[in-house]
N, C-alpha and C positions, 0 to 999 in steps of 0.2 A: 388482446392486443393493447398496447399502450400508445399514448401520444408521442410523436417523434421528439417533442421538446424534452420529455423525460429521458428518452433513450439517448439523445445527443448530449444532454447535460451530464448524465451519469457517465457516459463514455469519455467526455472531456475531462471531468474531474479525475477519473481513474487514470487516464493517460498522463495527466500532469503529475499525479502522485507516483506512478510507476517510473516515469522519466526522471523525476527528482531522486527517487530511491536508486535507480540505476546509475545516475551520475556520481553519487558519492561512493558507490561500490566500485565504479570504474576508475575513479580518481585515487582510491586507496585500496587496491586489490589485496595487498598483504594483510591489511587491517581486517578486511571483510573475510578473508580466509581464516584468520584467528577467531573471528566471531562465530563462523560456522563450526570451527573446531570446538569452541567452548560449549556448544550445544550438546556435544558428545553423542551425536546420532549417526555420524559418518566417521570413517577413519581413513588415514593414509591418502591414497591417490583420489579417493572420492571427494575429499574436502577440497583439494585444489581444482578438481573438475567442476564441482558445484560452484566454487568461487568465481570461476571463469564463465560458466554457463548461465547462472542465474541473472546477472545484470544484462546479458545479451538477450535472454528470454524476456526480461521486463521491457526492454526497448522494442522488441518485435511485437509483443502484446500491445504496448502503447500505440505503436504505429497502426496495428490492425484495428484498434478501437477508433482511430481517426478516419479510417476508410469505410464508408457506408457498406460496401459489399462484404467487408470482412468483420464488421462490428460484432455480429453474433459469435463468430469464432473467437475474436479477441476478448469479448466479455466472458464467454464460457472459460477461456484459458485464464483470464484474470481471476475468476472465481476459484478455479482449481489451484492456481498458484497461491492465492491468499489463504485457501483452506490448508495447503501444505505448510505455509508459514505459521498459521494458527495452530496446527497440530504440533509443530515443533515447539512452540511456546508452551502449549498446554502440557506436553509431556514433561518439559523441564520444570514447570510450576508444580506438577504432580510429584516430581522428584524432590521438590523443595529447593530448587536451584534458581532463586530469584535474583541473585547477585550478578548474573552474567548480563552483558550488554545485548540488547535485543537485535542490534544490527539495523534498526529502522532509521536511525538518524545519522547525520554526517559526522565526520571527525570532530572531536571536541564536544560532542553532544551525546555522551554515553547515557543510555537509558536502561535501567534494570528491568527485568521481566516483571509483569504485573497482570492482574486480571483486567485492567483497563485496556491492555493491548488486545485481549480476546474480544472485548466489546467493540473496540475500534475496528478490528478486522471483520467482525460479524456485520457491522454497518457497511463496510466496503464490499463485502461479499454480497450483501443485499442489493447494493447499487449495481454490482456486476450482473446479478440475476435480472434486474430491471432492464439493464442495457441489452441483455441477450434476448429479451422477449421481443417478438416481432412487433413493429410499430405500424400505426395506421399510415395511409398514404397522404396525409395532410401536407400541404405545401407550406414550407416555412418561409416567412418573409416578415419584414418590419417588426411588429410587436413580438412575434414568436422568436425572432433572432435576439431581440432585446432581452426577453425572458430567459433565454438560454445563457446569454452573457452574464446577466445579473445573478442567475442561480449558480452558475459556476463560480463566479467571484465570491458570492456569499458563502458557499460551501467551502471553498478553499481558504477563505479568511477564517472561518470557524475551525476548520481542520488544523490550520497552522497555529492558531491561538491555543487550541486544546493540546496539540503536540508540544508546544512550547511550555505550557503549564505542567504537563505530565513529565516532560524531560527534566524540568527544573524543580520538580517536587522535592527531591532529597535536599537540594540546596535551600529551598524555601523552608523546609522543616527545621534545618539546622539554624537558620536565621531567627526563627520564631522560638527556638529553645525547646521544641517538642521532641 
């Protein structure tokens, strides 16, 4: 069993990341369908079905992560969904298809596949596993709630900064002449 501070913080971080990802997929559904098609793992009707279903699934999982009674289900589902995304990335990296957009970022933030995405997803899967572990019955108040807020803020700032650097890595390389 883990402390509820860890479970709640991991759940909140994952919920924010999933909701952010779902929002850009829902705002640009045709773009997301092209990204899925570029992975060359699905064809025809399966691509459009996945493009419609995945963002809805991300929202449902995020909501489940926010409901204490559904947290374990939401966390296990998040781990499975992230493992699916990781497998799709790994298959295309194995095929040598690094140039396609990962589909992780919003419009205008194309990001080619890389090993860094596998590491990022492994960390997110580990967080989902932690959130799925039953937590102790410690009551959260005052300082515990502060720790949750501070932890979530710190992890999301670190996540956003890392994502920004990795997304802009090709541009940064071209500016440095490498």
